Rosetta silent file (secondary structure, phi, psi, omega in degrees, C-alpha in Angstrom):
SEQUENCE: MIERQAAEGKREALVAAAYQEIASRGFEGLRTREVAGAVGVNIATLHYYFPSKEDLIKGVIGYAMSRFQSTLAAGGTASERLRAHFRGLRRLSREEPELFAVMGELMLRAGRDPALGEIIRKTNEFWIATLRSLIRGARDERAVSRDIDPAGMAAVIVATLKGVYLLRGPSAPTADLETTLRQLERLLGLTRKPSEPVT
SCORE:     score description
SCORE:     0.000 S_00000001
   1 L     0.000  -46.841 -179.657   36.818   -0.833   20.601 S_00000001
   2 H   -64.778  -40.777  179.141   38.568    0.958   17.726 S_00000001
   3 H   -63.294  -40.041  179.680   38.326   -2.161   15.559 S_00000001
   4 H   -64.629  -40.565  178.152   34.589   -2.433   16.287 S_00000001
   5 H   -64.659  -40.161  178.893   34.087    1.227   15.352 S_00000001
   6 H   -64.786  -41.385  179.211   36.072    0.736   12.143 S_00000001
   7 H   -64.602  -42.394  179.005   33.997   -2.339   11.275 S_00000001
   8 H   -63.985  -39.567  176.980   30.757   -0.467   11.972 S_00000001
   9 H   -62.092  -39.452  179.205   31.983    2.411    9.802 S_00000001
  10 H   -67.426  -43.210  177.701   32.735   -0.002    6.960 S_00000001
  11 H   -58.743  -46.820 -179.262   29.277   -1.621    7.282 S_00000001
  12 H   -62.648  -39.724  179.574   27.628    1.809    7.191 S_00000001
  13 H   -65.252  -39.338  178.616   29.674    2.836    4.154 S_00000001
  14 H   -67.074  -41.354  177.360   28.659   -0.332    2.293 S_00000001
  15 H   -62.898  -44.747 -179.663   24.989    0.206    3.142 S_00000001
  16 H   -61.673  -39.440  179.180   25.215    3.851    2.019 S_00000001
  17 H   -67.139  -41.252  177.989   26.825    2.791   -1.271 S_00000001
  18 H   -65.190  -40.313  177.637   24.125    0.147   -1.893 S_00000001
  19 H   -57.932  -46.487  179.927   21.449    2.722   -1.031 S_00000001
  20 H   -66.555  -36.848  177.364   22.887    5.135   -3.621 S_00000001
  21 H   -62.261  -45.265  179.730   23.103    2.368   -6.229 S_00000001
  22 H   -65.404  -40.354 -179.823   19.413    1.516   -5.753 S_00000001
  23 H   -62.854  -39.514 -174.997   18.472    5.220   -5.822 S_00000001
  24 H   -92.303  -30.017 -174.754   20.308    5.867   -9.082 S_00000001
  25 H  -118.224   -3.419 -177.700   20.018    2.530  -10.933 S_00000001
  26 L    83.536  167.639 -177.062   17.018    0.818   -9.392 S_00000001
  27 H   -61.364  -41.273 -178.171   16.924   -2.451   -7.537 S_00000001
  28 H   -68.141  -18.537  178.958   17.800   -4.487  -10.606 S_00000001
  29 H   -89.273    0.784 -179.328   20.893   -2.323  -11.094 S_00000001
  30 L   -72.381  116.906  178.977   22.320   -3.173   -7.670 S_00000001
  31 L  -122.753  122.865 -177.554   25.681   -4.890   -8.174 S_00000001
  32 H   -62.371  -32.445  178.851   27.690   -5.923   -5.131 S_00000001
  33 H   -64.310  -39.216  177.554   30.951   -5.457   -7.030 S_00000001
  34 H   -66.259  -39.926  179.039   29.987   -1.819   -7.720 S_00000001
  35 H   -62.371  -47.842  179.351   29.054   -1.317   -4.064 S_00000001
  36 H   -60.113  -44.597  179.932   32.389   -2.730   -2.901 S_00000001
  37 H   -61.751  -37.476 -179.810   34.259   -0.577   -5.424 S_00000001
  38 H   -64.248  -27.134 -179.491   32.457    2.575   -4.286 S_00000001
  39 H   -95.735  -10.810  178.775   33.750    1.983   -0.760 S_00000001
  40 L    82.994   29.342  176.550   37.237    0.966   -1.907 S_00000001
  41 L  -124.032  166.981  177.325   37.079   -2.656   -0.753 S_00000001
  42 L   -89.742  170.499 -175.459   37.077   -5.942   -2.603 S_00000001
  43 H   -64.306  -31.517  178.429   34.053   -8.211   -2.963 S_00000001
  44 H   -65.140  -37.094  178.150   35.389  -10.614   -0.306 S_00000001
  45 H   -67.093  -41.997  176.821   35.397   -7.785    2.232 S_00000001
  46 H   -58.597  -43.957 -178.492   31.820   -6.885    1.324 S_00000001
  47 H   -71.034  -20.341  173.364   30.808  -10.541    1.839 S_00000001
  48 H   -65.635  -42.527 -179.178   32.561  -10.551    5.212 S_00000001
  49 H   -82.849  -35.325 -178.375   30.153   -7.836    6.376 S_00000001
  50 L  -132.980   93.253 -175.277   27.162   -8.958    4.305 S_00000001
  51 L   -56.841  -27.774  179.076   27.330  -12.692    3.474 S_00000001
  52 L  -134.658  163.954  176.735   24.508  -12.376    0.929 S_00000001
  53 H   -62.049  -35.006  178.555   22.948   -9.709   -1.222 S_00000001
  54 H   -62.119  -37.930  177.833   19.793  -10.105    0.882 S_00000001
  55 H   -64.345  -39.660  177.609   21.760   -9.173    4.008 S_00000001
  56 H   -64.737  -41.027  179.073   22.979   -6.030    2.268 S_00000001
  57 H   -64.451  -39.316  175.475   19.410   -5.187    1.228 S_00000001
  58 H   -59.442  -38.768  176.755   18.251   -5.629    4.836 S_00000001
  59 H   -62.805  -40.177  178.233   20.903   -3.091    5.786 S_00000001
  60 H   -64.929  -42.572  178.411   19.534   -0.675    3.173 S_00000001
  61 H   -61.435  -44.929  178.584   15.992   -1.153    4.507 S_00000001
  62 H   -58.589  -42.655  179.068   17.209   -0.499    8.030 S_00000001
  63 H   -65.293  -46.728 -178.819   18.934    2.680    6.913 S_00000001
  64 H   -59.973  -44.821 -179.065   15.919    3.899    4.925 S_00000001
  65 H   -67.780  -31.119  177.154   13.547    3.248    7.810 S_00000001
  66 H   -65.459  -30.749  177.287   15.892    5.025   10.227 S_00000001
  67 H   -66.631  -42.084  176.969   15.550    8.116    8.046 S_00000001
  68 H   -67.593  -41.396 -179.704   11.754    7.962    8.420 S_00000001
  69 H   -65.642  -22.667  178.528   12.005    7.226   12.127 S_00000001
  70 L   -65.509  -14.870  179.128   14.181   10.318   12.512 S_00000001
  71 L   -87.906   -3.995 -179.192   10.990   12.335   11.930 S_00000001
  72 L   -97.596  102.476 -179.485    9.348   10.846   15.031 S_00000001
  73 L   -67.678  146.223 -179.692   10.173   13.097   17.981 S_00000001
  74 L   -83.135  -29.096 -175.374   10.577   11.407   21.357 S_00000001
  75 L  -115.457  167.920  178.294    9.162   14.264   23.437 S_00000001
  76 L   103.278  175.118  177.812    6.186   16.584   23.405 S_00000001
  77 L   -73.451  166.582  179.330    2.461   16.090   23.171 S_00000001
  78 H   -60.132  -41.850 -179.231    0.989   13.697   20.646 S_00000001
  79 H   -67.747  -37.240  177.085   -0.155   16.566   18.427 S_00000001
  80 H   -64.769  -41.485  179.975    3.296   18.202   18.575 S_00000001
  81 H   -67.427  -37.275  178.221    4.922   14.900   17.660 S_00000001
  82 H   -66.649  -44.482  176.080    2.439   14.363   14.816 S_00000001
  83 H   -60.578  -43.038  179.627    3.089   17.852   13.439 S_00000001
  84 H   -62.519  -36.757  178.792    6.840   17.244   13.743 S_00000001
  85 H   -62.907  -45.755  178.358    6.451   13.961   11.844 S_00000001
  86 H   -64.863  -41.945  176.454    4.747   15.720    8.926 S_00000001
  87 H   -59.229  -43.492 -179.679    7.367   18.502    8.977 S_00000001
  88 H   -64.107  -40.613  177.624   10.076   15.838    8.959 S_00000001
  89 H   -63.540  -40.912  177.553    8.499   13.995    6.046 S_00000001
  90 H   -64.057  -40.436  178.503    8.297   17.235    4.049 S_00000001
  91 H   -62.074  -45.155  178.791   11.955   17.941    4.887 S_00000001
  92 H   -60.683  -38.803 -179.054   12.971   14.464    3.740 S_00000001
  93 H   -64.086  -33.076  178.790   11.069   14.931    0.478 S_00000001
  94 H   -80.875  -45.231 -170.539   13.046   18.116   -0.208 S_00000001
  95 H   -91.448  -24.496 -177.000   16.462   17.112    1.119 S_00000001
  96 L  -134.799   59.264 -178.310   16.538   13.348    0.456 S_00000001
  97 H   -59.986  -24.594  178.887   14.344   12.614   -2.593 S_00000001
  98 H   -64.130  -24.607  178.128   16.399    9.476   -3.215 S_00000001
  99 H   -59.761  -41.153 -178.372   14.871    7.997   -0.055 S_00000001
 100 H   -72.829  -33.626  175.588   11.467    7.840   -1.732 S_00000001
 101 H   -66.577  -42.902  179.467   12.974    6.326   -4.888 S_00000001
 102 H   -63.509  -45.183  179.868   14.722    3.635   -2.828 S_00000001
 103 H   -61.772  -38.914  176.762   11.535    2.832   -0.908 S_00000001
 104 H   -61.669  -43.993  178.832    9.633    2.534   -4.186 S_00000001
 105 H   -62.959  -43.349 -179.675   12.219    0.115   -5.544 S_00000001
 106 H   -65.561  -38.458  179.872   12.140   -1.955   -2.365 S_00000001
 107 H   -67.630  -39.429  176.749    8.351   -2.080   -2.350 S_00000001
 108 H   -62.399  -42.736 -179.811    8.233   -3.226   -5.967 S_00000001
 109 H   -67.798  -33.885 -177.316   10.761   -5.953   -5.209 S_00000001
 110 H   -59.627  -28.793  178.047    8.894   -6.988   -2.035 S_00000001
 111 L   -67.055  -22.075 -178.832    6.024   -8.276   -4.162 S_00000001
 112 L  -109.363   -5.605 -174.911    8.359  -10.872   -5.714 S_00000001
 113 L  -126.629  101.922 -175.537   10.579  -11.561   -2.696 S_00000001
 114 H   -57.426  -38.366 -179.710    8.812  -13.114    0.313 S_00000001
 115 H   -65.469  -45.622  177.906   11.657  -12.365    2.763 S_00000001
 116 H   -66.213  -39.458  177.899   11.800   -8.718    1.720 S_00000001
 117 H   -58.470  -39.255  179.193    7.996   -8.585    1.693 S_00000001
 118 H   -67.040  -39.933  177.904    7.937   -9.738    5.317 S_00000001
 119 H   -63.487  -45.635  179.596   10.423   -7.048    6.363 S_00000001
 120 H   -63.199  -41.228  179.406    8.385   -4.369    4.584 S_00000001
 121 H   -60.832  -46.139  179.316    5.165   -5.702    6.154 S_00000001
 122 H   -64.107  -39.007  178.579    6.626   -5.539    9.679 S_00000001
 123 H   -63.435  -45.114  178.775    7.973   -2.061    9.009 S_00000001
 124 H   -63.290  -40.320  178.181    4.567   -0.876    7.796 S_00000001
 125 H   -60.530  -43.660  178.146    2.867   -2.403   10.831 S_00000001
 126 H   -61.234  -45.687 -177.252    5.228   -0.536   13.155 S_00000001
 127 H   -64.390  -44.201  179.446    4.669    2.734   11.297 S_00000001
 128 H   -63.384  -42.743  179.578    0.878    2.348   11.290 S_00000001
 129 H   -62.918  -40.369  179.200    0.864    1.489   15.003 S_00000001
 130 H   -64.708  -47.490  179.061    3.000    4.544   15.784 S_00000001
 131 H   -63.086  -41.925  179.071    0.791    6.860   13.725 S_00000001
 132 H   -57.803  -43.943  179.537   -2.374    5.344   15.204 S_00000001
 133 H   -64.301  -43.376  179.324   -1.069    6.056   18.701 S_00000001
 134 H   -65.392  -42.742 -179.561   -0.113    9.643   17.817 S_00000001
 135 H   -66.297  -41.757  177.603   -3.446   10.342   16.125 S_00000001
 136 H   -60.961  -44.166  178.459   -5.358    8.858   19.052 S_00000001
 137 H   -63.311  -42.461  179.090   -3.329   11.005   21.446 S_00000001
 138 H   -65.408  -35.670  176.783   -3.865   14.137   19.333 S_00000001
 139 H   -66.252  -42.564  178.014   -7.594   13.385   19.241 S_00000001
 140 H   -63.253  -31.421  177.714   -7.625   13.000   23.040 S_00000001
 141 L   -80.405   -3.542 -177.817   -5.849   16.362   23.276 S_00000001
 142 L    66.767   27.169  177.043   -8.599   17.794   21.039 S_00000001
 143 L   -88.590  -21.812  173.868   -5.996   18.781   18.463 S_00000001
 144 L  -126.596  160.488 -176.793   -7.722   16.740   15.758 S_00000001
 145 L   -59.249  143.842  176.277  -11.411   16.105   15.173 S_00000001
 146 L   -66.730  -18.197 -179.822  -13.147   13.486   17.296 S_00000001
 147 L   -76.319  -13.798 -179.195  -14.531   12.112   14.010 S_00000001
 148 L   -72.284  127.514  174.961  -11.070   10.974   12.940 S_00000001
 149 L   -89.812  112.123 -175.840  -10.599    7.216   13.252 S_00000001
 150 H   -56.243  -43.562 -178.478   -6.948    6.765   14.350 S_00000001
 151 H   -66.287  -45.533 -179.700   -6.546    3.295   12.846 S_00000001
 152 H   -65.094  -42.736 -179.124   -8.149    4.240    9.534 S_00000001
 153 H   -68.478  -38.486  177.168   -6.270    7.527    9.220 S_00000001
 154 H   -60.482  -43.206  178.760   -2.927    5.897   10.063 S_00000001
 155 H   -64.045  -38.931  178.747   -3.558    3.325    7.324 S_00000001
 156 H   -64.026  -44.013 -179.254   -4.508    6.105    4.866 S_00000001
 157 H   -61.114  -49.187 -178.765   -1.313    8.059    5.621 S_00000001
 158 H   -65.268  -42.259  178.986    0.941    5.029    5.139 S_00000001
 159 H   -63.162  -38.917  178.460   -0.946    3.899    2.007 S_00000001
 160 H   -62.987  -46.254  179.857   -0.675    7.408    0.553 S_00000001
 161 H   -65.868  -37.889  176.425    3.060    7.539    1.141 S_00000001
 162 H   -61.632  -39.218  176.724    3.479    4.045   -0.312 S_00000001
 163 H   -63.253  -39.814  178.171    1.635    5.257   -3.404 S_00000001
 164 H   -63.986  -41.416  178.162    3.954    8.238   -3.632 S_00000001
 165 H   -55.058  -45.405 -173.230    6.992    5.916   -3.428 S_00000001
 166 H   -73.884  -26.003 -175.772    5.713    3.904   -6.344 S_00000001
 167 H   -91.274  -17.544 -175.429    4.779    6.877   -8.520 S_00000001
 168 L  -106.737  147.313  174.383    7.896    8.955   -8.152 S_00000001
 169 L  -104.310 -179.787 -177.735   11.332    8.422   -9.546 S_00000001
 170 L   -62.447  -23.517 -178.446   14.618    9.802   -8.262 S_00000001
 171 L  -106.622   10.399 -179.042   14.190   12.998  -10.302 S_00000001
 172 L   -68.671  148.316 -179.835   10.457   13.544   -9.642 S_00000001
 173 L   -66.332  145.873  179.658    9.481   16.931   -8.219 S_00000001
 174 L   -81.376  -11.681 -175.988    9.017   17.121   -4.456 S_00000001
 175 H   -59.199  -39.356 -179.192    6.061   19.507   -4.838 S_00000001
 176 H   -61.078  -44.040  179.975    3.593   16.638   -5.283 S_00000001
 177 H   -68.560  -41.363  177.270    4.651   15.006   -2.027 S_00000001
 178 H   -57.626  -46.462 -179.596    4.661   18.338   -0.196 S_00000001
 179 H   -62.932  -44.185  179.589    1.127   19.002   -1.429 S_00000001
 180 H   -61.153  -45.821  179.899   -0.028   15.509   -0.469 S_00000001
 181 H   -63.683  -40.346  178.457    1.431   15.794    3.034 S_00000001
 182 H   -65.565  -37.239  177.906   -0.153   19.220    3.551 S_00000001
 183 H   -65.366  -39.959  176.453   -3.529   17.853    2.436 S_00000001
 184 H   -63.842  -40.261  177.153   -3.232   15.013    4.952 S_00000001
 185 H   -62.583  -42.472  177.949   -2.372   17.535    7.664 S_00000001
 186 H   -62.860  -41.665  179.330   -5.416   19.629    6.722 S_00000001
 187 H   -59.862  -38.117  177.519   -7.592   16.550    6.789 S_00000001
 188 H   -76.309  -20.447 -175.917   -6.390   15.845   10.321 S_00000001
 189 L    89.287   16.287 -176.652   -6.838   19.479   11.330 S_00000001
 190 L   -82.914   -6.865 -177.528   -3.143   19.916   12.117 S_00000001
 191 L   -86.035  -12.294  177.123   -2.734   23.060   10.019 S_00000001
 192 L   -80.273  163.223  179.627   -4.702   25.259   12.399 S_00000001
 193 L   -68.960  145.744 -178.097   -2.973   26.954   15.295 S_00000001
 194 L   -55.655  -26.997 -178.650   -2.822   24.850   18.471 S_00000001
 195 L   -81.498  -13.964  179.717   -4.997   27.430   20.316 S_00000001
 196 L   -75.482  141.193  179.165   -7.837   27.210   17.752 S_00000001
 197 L   -72.759  151.474  175.060  -10.693   24.893   18.684 S_00000001
 198 L   -80.806  134.644  178.784  -11.344   21.740   16.669 S_00000001
 199 L   -96.686    0.000    0.000  -14.640   21.879   14.777 S_00000001
């Protein structure tokens, strides 16, 4: 049990180091030797946990997506969960701007790497399906306008965030993303108080 926990801790540390390398140096600057050195292990140990660079990148994608999924509350009404998701995204933009830089790097690379492209595609499909369900639920609760198309709006939200990933660098101001997220919330009608009627 202790050995498994230690191994999991080492895997997480290697993923975190690779994540930071991509955030600061871009995808092309990712060097496995640097990642291993940042964790204090040799390259053979890194390859024990991640036999290929692609496996390490999959770990980074998993970590990045877990940060986004952390904004999806498990409980509450659909509109409460949707509001919480937007609040969480704004928090991530302020507290973890490197997340958006890493996602931008991964998305750029996905266009040239079919395996990575497939992972990103599946991730986007999951995110769109989740948002579509939340928007549909919020519409049924009359928290958003009946004119809102859940599938179309979910696609717009994900496409907007993907655009933000690609346009911002690790040192870009978070104000643009905050403004964009607030505009999407207004468009959905989520900025009014829950007791106000939807027009």
